[in-house]
N, CA, C and O atoms as CSV, one atom per row, in Angstrom:
chain,resi,resn,atom,element,x,y,z
A,1,MET,N,N,-4.447,0.827,-46.693
A,1,MET,CA,C,-4.417,1.301,-45.325
A,1,MET,C,C,-5.314,0.384,-44.481
A,1,MET,O,O,-6.330,-0.117,-44.962
A,2,ILE,N,N,-4.924,0.172,-43.219
A,2,ILE,CA,C,-5.696,-0.700,-42.338
A,2,ILE,C,C,-6.877,0.067,-41.731
A,2,ILE,O,O,-6.893,1.298,-41.736
A,3,SER,N,N,-7.848,-0.659,-41.219
A,3,SER,CA,C,-9.038,-0.040,-40.628
A,3,SER,C,C,-8.755,0.428,-39.200
A,3,SER,O,O,-7.729,0.090,-38.609
A,4,CYS,N,N,-9.695,1.218,-38.659
A,4,CYS,CA,C,-9.594,1.670,-37.262
A,4,CYS,C,C,-9.547,0.469,-36.326
A,4,CYS,O,O,-8.732,0.423,-35.405
A,5,GLU,N,N,-10.422,-0.500,-36.564
A,5,GLU,CA,C,-10.478,-1.683,-35.693
A,5,GLU,C,C,-9.143,-2.423,-35.685
A,5,GLU,O,O,-8.660,-2.826,-34.627
A,6,GLU,N,N,-8.549,-2.603,-36.863
A,6,GLU,CA,C,-7.251,-3.289,-36.929
A,6,GLU,C,C,-6.166,-2.482,-36.217
A,6,GLU,O,O,-5.330,-3.047,-35.512
A,7,ALA,N,N,-6.179,-1.175,-36.399
A,7,ALA,CA,C,-5.171,-0.322,-35.752
A,7,ALA,C,C,-5.304,-0.363,-34.236
A,7,ALA,O,O,-4.309,-0.481,-33.521
A,8,ARG,N,N,-6.555,-0.264,-33.744
A,8,ARG,CA,C,-6.766,-0.312,-32.292
A,8,ARG,C,C,-6.323,-1.646,-31.712
A,8,ARG,O,O,-5.665,-1.686,-30.672
A,9,GLU,N,N,-6.676,-2.727,-32.374
A,9,GLU,CA,C,-6.285,-4.051,-31.887
A,9,GLU,C,C,-4.767,-4.154,-31.804
A,9,GLU,O,O,-4.225,-4.663,-30.824
A,10,TYR,N,N,-4.094,-3.674,-32.824
A,10,TYR,CA,C,-2.636,-3.735,-32.823
A,10,TYR,C,C,-2.054,-2.832,-31.736
A,10,TYR,O,O,-1.093,-3.207,-31.065
A,11,LEU,N,N,-2.638,-1.637,-31.560
A,11,LEU,CA,C,-2.141,-0.733,-30.517
A,11,LEU,C,C,-2.181,-1.376,-29.146
A,11,LEU,O,O,-1.212,-1.296,-28.392
A,12,TRP,N,N,-3.288,-2.008,-28.820
A,12,TRP,CA,C,-3.425,-2.622,-27.510
A,12,TRP,C,C,-2.492,-3.812,-27.357
A,12,TRP,O,O,-2.027,-4.089,-26.251
A,13,ASP,N,N,-2.210,-4.519,-28.441
A,13,ASP,CA,C,-1.333,-5.687,-28.378
A,13,ASP,C,C,0.143,-5.321,-28.419
A,13,ASP,O,O,0.981,-6.071,-27.920
A,14,HIS,N,N,0.466,-4.182,-29.007
A,14,HIS,CA,C,1.870,-3.820,-29.235
A,14,HIS,C,C,2.130,-2.361,-28.880
A,14,HIS,O,O,2.547,-1.581,-29.737
A,15,LEU,N,N,1.890,-1.990,-27.645
A,15,LEU,CA,C,2.044,-0.603,-27.238
A,15,LEU,C,C,3.452,-0.062,-27.466
A,15,LEU,O,O,3.625,1.117,-27.777
A,16,GLU,N,N,4.430,-0.899,-27.316
A,16,GLU,CA,C,5.812,-0.437,-27.391
A,16,GLU,C,C,6.376,-0.379,-28.811
A,16,GLU,O,O,7.363,0.320,-29.040
A,17,SER,N,N,5.782,-1.088,-29.768
A,17,SER,CA,C,6.406,-1.142,-31.087
A,17,SER,C,C,5.389,-1.128,-32.232
A,17,SER,O,O,5.192,-2.149,-32.891
A,18,PRO,N,N,4.743,0.016,-32.476
A,18,PRO,CA,C,3.802,0.064,-33.593
A,18,PRO,C,C,4.526,-0.121,-34.920
A,18,PRO,O,O,5.618,0.409,-35.120
A,19,VAL,N,N,3.922,-0.860,-35.804
A,19,VAL,CA,C,4.512,-1.086,-37.121
A,19,VAL,C,C,4.151,0.056,-38.054
A,19,VAL,O,O,3.326,0.909,-37.723
A,20,ARG,N,N,4.753,0.063,-39.176
A,20,ARG,CA,C,4.556,1.138,-40.149
A,20,ARG,C,C,3.080,1.316,-40.524
A,20,ARG,O,O,2.618,2.448,-40.667
A,21,ALA,N,N,2.344,0.230,-40.683
A,21,ALA,CA,C,0.929,0.333,-41.060
A,21,ALA,C,C,0.135,1.097,-40.011
A,21,ALA,O,O,-0.726,1.905,-40.358
A,22,VAL,N,N,0.410,0.857,-38.738
A,22,VAL,CA,C,-0.287,1.571,-37.677
A,22,VAL,C,C,0.152,3.030,-37.670
A,22,VAL,O,O,-0.681,3.926,-37.535
A,23,ALA,N,N,1.429,3.271,-37.812
A,23,ALA,CA,C,1.932,4.645,-37.845
A,23,ALA,C,C,1.290,5.416,-39.000
A,23,ALA,O,O,0.901,6.571,-38.829
A,24,ASP,N,N,1.177,4.794,-40.163
A,24,ASP,CA,C,0.526,5.435,-41.302
A,24,ASP,C,C,-0.941,5.718,-40.994
A,24,ASP,O,O,-1.453,6.790,-41.316
A,25,HIS,N,N,-1.607,4.763,-40.375
A,25,HIS,CA,C,-3.019,4.944,-40.026
A,25,HIS,C,C,-3.186,6.103,-39.049
A,25,HIS,O,O,-4.106,6.909,-39.187
A,26,LEU,N,N,-2.302,6.184,-38.070
A,26,LEU,CA,C,-2.396,7.241,-37.068
A,26,LEU,C,C,-2.220,8.632,-37.682
A,26,LEU,O,O,-2.729,9.619,-37.150
A,27,GLN,N,N,-1.510,8.704,-38.783
A,27,GLN,CA,C,-1.306,9.988,-39.453
A,27,GLN,C,C,-2.605,10.544,-40.024
A,27,GLN,O,O,-2.738,11.754,-40.205
A,28,SER,N,N,-3.565,9.661,-40.309
A,28,SER,CA,C,-4.783,10.127,-40.979
A,28,SER,C,C,-6.067,9.889,-40.185
A,28,SER,O,O,-7.145,10.236,-40.668
A,29,CYS,N,N,-5.992,9.312,-38.990
A,29,CYS,CA,C,-7.201,8.981,-38.236
A,29,CYS,C,C,-7.170,9.639,-36.855
A,29,CYS,O,O,-6.417,9.221,-35.976
A,30,GLU,N,N,-7.989,10.661,-36.676
A,30,GLU,CA,C,-8.020,11.360,-35.390
A,30,GLU,C,C,-8.475,10.460,-34.253
A,30,GLU,O,O,-7.981,10.584,-33.132
A,31,THR,N,N,-9.400,9.563,-34.522
A,31,THR,CA,C,-9.915,8.673,-33.476
A,31,THR,C,C,-8.811,7.789,-32.920
A,31,THR,O,O,-8.596,7.743,-31.709
A,32,CYS,N,N,-8.127,7.102,-33.787
A,32,CYS,CA,C,-7.060,6.193,-33.342
A,32,CYS,C,C,-5.872,6.974,-32.787
A,32,CYS,O,O,-5.225,6.531,-31.837
A,33,CYS,N,N,-5.588,8.118,-33.366
A,33,CYS,CA,C,-4.484,8.945,-32.874
A,33,CYS,C,C,-4.770,9.362,-31.432
A,33,CYS,O,O,-3.872,9.348,-30.590
A,34,GLY,N,N,-6.016,9.731,-31.151
A,34,GLY,CA,C,-6.394,10.096,-29.787
A,34,GLY,C,C,-6.266,8.925,-28.837
A,34,GLY,O,O,-5.817,9.088,-27.703
A,35,GLU,N,N,-6.663,7.730,-29.297
A,35,GLU,CA,C,-6.543,6.549,-28.442
A,35,GLU,C,C,-5.077,6.210,-28.192
A,35,GLU,O,O,-4.707,5.848,-27.075
A,36,ALA,N,N,-4.252,6.324,-29.212
A,36,ALA,CA,C,-2.822,6.056,-29.049
A,36,ALA,C,C,-2.200,7.047,-28.068
A,36,ALA,O,O,-1.373,6.670,-27.237
A,37,ASP,N,N,-2.600,8.308,-28.167
A,37,ASP,CA,C,-2.097,9.323,-27.247
A,37,ASP,C,C,-2.519,9.002,-25.818
A,37,ASP,O,O,-1.715,9.087,-24.889
A,38,PHE,N,N,-3.790,8.633,-25.651
A,38,PHE,CA,C,-4.294,8.259,-24.325
A,38,PHE,C,C,-3.515,7.078,-23.756
A,38,PHE,O,O,-3.108,7.103,-22.595
A,39,LEU,N,N,-3.305,6.042,-24.570
A,39,LEU,CA,C,-2.584,4.862,-24.096
A,39,LEU,C,C,-1.163,5.208,-23.681
A,39,LEU,O,O,-0.671,4.725,-22.661
A,40,GLY,N,N,-0.509,6.042,-24.470
A,40,GLY,CA,C,0.851,6.457,-24.127
A,40,GLY,C,C,0.904,7.202,-22.808
A,40,GLY,O,O,1.786,6.962,-21.984
A,41,ARG,N,N,-0.045,8.108,-22.612
A,41,ARG,CA,C,-0.090,8.869,-21.362
A,41,ARG,C,C,-0.436,7.970,-20.178
A,41,ARG,O,O,0.113,8.134,-19.089
A,42,LEU,N,N,-1.343,7.025,-20.391
A,42,LEU,CA,C,-1.714,6.092,-19.324
A,42,LEU,C,C,-0.507,5.255,-18.903
A,42,LEU,O,O,-0.247,5.092,-17.711
A,43,VAL,N,N,0.220,4.730,-19.871
A,43,VAL,CA,C,1.401,3.925,-19.565
A,43,VAL,C,C,2.431,4.761,-18.812
A,43,VAL,O,O,3.014,4.284,-17.839
A,44,GLN,N,N,2.663,5.996,-19.246
A,44,GLN,CA,C,3.617,6.870,-18.555
A,44,GLN,C,C,3.173,7.147,-17.124
A,44,GLN,O,O,3.981,7.102,-16.196
A,45,MET,N,N,1.871,7.437,-16.947
A,45,MET,CA,C,1.359,7.727,-15.624
A,45,MET,C,C,1.509,6.516,-14.705
A,45,MET,O,O,1.962,6.651,-13.569
A,46,LEU,N,N,1.136,5.353,-15.186
A,46,LEU,CA,C,1.230,4.151,-14.362
A,46,LEU,C,C,2.678,3.791,-14.046
A,46,LEU,O,O,2.975,3.297,-12.958
A,47,ALA,N,N,3.569,4.035,-14.989
A,47,ALA,CA,C,4.984,3.738,-14.763
A,47,ALA,C,C,5.586,4.644,-13.692
A,47,ALA,O,O,6.575,4.284,-13.052
A,48,ALA,N,N,4.994,5.810,-13.499
A,48,ALA,CA,C,5.521,6.760,-12.518
A,48,ALA,C,C,5.202,6.353,-11.078
A,48,ALA,O,O,5.811,6.867,-10.140
A,49,PHE,N,N,4.256,5.436,-10.901
A,49,PHE,CA,C,3.852,5.006,-9.565
A,49,PHE,C,C,4.383,3.612,-9.260
A,49,PHE,O,O,4.249,2.702,-10.078
A,50,PRO,N,N,4.984,3.441,-8.088
A,50,PRO,CA,C,5.341,2.081,-7.686
A,50,PRO,C,C,4.069,1.249,-7.555
A,50,PRO,O,O,3.013,1.776,-7.205
A,51,ASP,N,N,4.168,-0.036,-7.833
A,51,ASP,CA,C,3.001,-0.925,-7.792
A,51,ASP,C,C,2.215,-0.798,-6.498
A,51,ASP,O,O,0.985,-0.814,-6.511
A,52,GLU,N,N,2.912,-0.672,-5.396
A,52,GLU,CA,C,2.225,-0.638,-4.104
A,52,GLU,C,C,1.463,0.668,-3.879
A,52,GLU,O,O,0.631,0.738,-2.975
A,53,ASP,N,N,1.727,1.711,-4.684
A,53,ASP,CA,C,1.024,2.988,-4.533
A,53,ASP,C,C,-0.301,3.039,-5.292
A,53,ASP,O,O,-1.085,3.968,-5.098
A,54,ILE,N,N,-0.558,2.070,-6.140
A,54,ILE,CA,C,-1.818,2.030,-6.874
A,54,ILE,C,C,-2.806,1.212,-6.050
A,54,ILE,O,O,-2.571,0.031,-5.793
A,55,PRO,N,N,-3.905,1.829,-5.636
A,55,PRO,CA,C,-4.879,1.095,-4.813
A,55,PRO,C,C,-5.354,-0.176,-5.516
A,55,PRO,O,O,-5.554,-0.174,-6.730
A,56,PRO,N,N,-5.536,-1.257,-4.764
A,56,PRO,CA,C,-5.951,-2.533,-5.371
A,56,PRO,C,C,-7.215,-2.425,-6.220
A,56,PRO,O,O,-7.297,-3.059,-7.272
A,57,ALA,N,N,-8.194,-1.644,-5.791
A,57,ALA,CA,C,-9.426,-1.510,-6.572
A,57,ALA,C,C,-9.158,-0.839,-7.919
A,57,ALA,O,O,-9.749,-1.211,-8.932
A,58,VAL,N,N,-8.268,0.148,-7.923
A,58,VAL,CA,C,-7.910,0.834,-9.165
A,58,VAL,C,C,-7.152,-0.124,-10.072
A,58,VAL,O,O,-7.432,-0.199,-11.268
A,59,ARG,N,N,-6.202,-0.851,-9.518
A,59,ARG,CA,C,-5.419,-1.815,-10.302
A,59,ARG,C,C,-6.344,-2.862,-10.929
A,59,ARG,O,O,-6.207,-3.184,-12.110
A,60,THR,N,N,-7.285,-3.393,-10.143
A,60,THR,CA,C,-8.204,-4.407,-10.647
A,60,THR,C,C,-9.034,-3.860,-11.800
A,60,THR,O,O,-9.215,-4.533,-12.815
A,61,ARG,N,N,-9.532,-2.654,-11.646
A,61,ARG,CA,C,-10.348,-2.040,-12.703
A,61,ARG,C,C,-9.527,-1.800,-13.964
A,61,ARG,O,O,-9.989,-2.098,-15.065
A,62,LEU,N,N,-8.322,-1.266,-13.821
A,62,LEU,CA,C,-7.453,-1.028,-14.975
A,62,LEU,C,C,-7.120,-2.334,-15.701
A,62,LEU,O,O,-7.159,-2.404,-16.929
A,63,GLU,N,N,-6.797,-3.349,-14.931
A,63,GLU,CA,C,-6.472,-4.656,-15.545
A,63,GLU,C,C,-7.687,-5.206,-16.295
A,63,GLU,O,O,-7.542,-5.788,-17.370
A,64,ALA,N,N,-8.868,-5.025,-15.735
A,64,ALA,CA,C,-10.082,-5.508,-16.409
A,64,ALA,C,C,-10.322,-4.756,-17.709
A,64,ALA,O,O,-10.649,-5.361,-18.730
A,65,VAL,N,N,-10.162,-3.441,-17.673
A,65,VAL,CA,C,-10.375,-2.634,-18.874
A,65,VAL,C,C,-9.340,-2.982,-19.933
A,65,VAL,O,O,-9.681,-3.169,-21.101
A,66,LEU,N,N,-8.082,-3.069,-19.530
A,66,LEU,CA,C,-7.018,-3.370,-20.483
A,66,LEU,C,C,-7.138,-4.771,-21.070
A,66,LEU,O,O,-6.889,-4.966,-22.260
A,67,SER,N,N,-7.513,-5.737,-20.260
A,67,SER,CA,C,-7.631,-7.099,-20.780
A,67,SER,C,C,-8.849,-7.240,-21.703
A,67,SER,O,O,-8.856,-8.087,-22.596
A,68,ALA,N,N,-9.880,-6.408,-21.486
A,68,ALA,CA,C,-11.048,-6.426,-22.362
A,68,ALA,C,C,-10.744,-5.839,-23.728
A,68,ALA,O,O,-11.437,-6.139,-24.699
A,69,ARG,N,N,-9.728,-5.018,-23.813
A,69,ARG,CA,C,-9.343,-4.406,-25.077
A,69,ARG,C,C,-8.584,-5.395,-25.890
A,69,ARG,O,O,-8.160,-5.084,-27.004
């Protein structure tokens, strides 16, 4: 089984297509499962807003946080 760090790195790099190893890890790790749930909800929330409706300061902060991951 892969570590939490490996699973998180893969989640951030491949939000749309987790591989079997990540899926297996998520079945047994509450920490990573919570992060995966958060990421899924964040993506859904952001997708619901047209780009122009997200304030520039919020967009800049989100991009900084996401790129740091």
